[in-house]
C-alpha positions, 0 to 999 in steps of 0.5 A: 463601564459595566461589560455587556453580557453578550460581549464575551459570547460574541468575542469567543464566536469571532475568535472561533470563526477566525480560527476555523477559516484559517484552518480551512484555508490552510487545508485548501492550500495544502490539499494538492501537496497532500494528494501528490504525496499520496500518489507518489507513495503509491508509485513508489510502492508499485515500483518497490513491489516490482523491484524497480525502485532501488536507488532511484530519486523521487523524480526518477520514481515518478518518471519510471512509473509514467514510462513503464506502468499502465493501470489495468482497466476497471480496478486499482491494479497495474501492469509493467510494460518493458520494450512493448512487452508485459513484464509483470503485474502489481496487485493492490492488497489493502484492508484493515490491519490490527490498528489501522488500514494497511495498503500495499502492492504485490508484484507478480511475474507475467506467469501470475504465479511467481512473486517479484516482491511486496511493498506498502504505501500505508500502515500505522501498526505498532513500531518495532512489532507490526510496523516491521511488515515494511522492513526489508527483512520481512519483505524479502521473504516474498521474493520468489514465492510461488502462489498456491492454487488453493484459497490461500495463495500466500500463508504467513506461518509462525516464526521458525516453522518449516516453509513451503514455496507459498509461505513466509515467516510471521514477525515475532510478537506481531501475530495480529498484524500478520493474521490480518495481513495474510487475510487481506493479501489472500482476499485481494489476490483471489479477487484479482485472479477472478478478474484477470481471466479475461485480461490480455497479456500483450 
């Protein structure tokens, strides 16, 4: 029996429709888990920036976040409250990296000048180069920094350069990532400074 010419087209259409519905179904099933993982990554980064995540399990991270972290009204930043008193801030720093978006938080003491730490919840920079912004060695440099009052609160200087109290060393071989990180960090810190003027310090 001679095969009808429309059969192949109908067959391919049916297969494509089935696979499309399957993919859509899987996406809907996993959407909630993806959302929860993204929220947990943000919670972990906030606590890391405030030096509160060390040694904690996933459950402990979430519990600590719920108990001690409060969102600041009108933006994506947070404050740390311990024993009823303000103990710090977590300022979101996010923007375009060299290859893809970079997202993280800088922890600040209540004086809004002293850095507690920095942590990232999103980055897709080159492994072994730009991705080293997430390494403990690079992030430790930010602990105890004093923000400059000028337009560049934090500067990332070439590796080996002499540093002032608001400066850290760049990652060798990752100049573009460090340049973009410096830009987005300062842009968001300056924006936070402008918006934090009326924020009450409990």
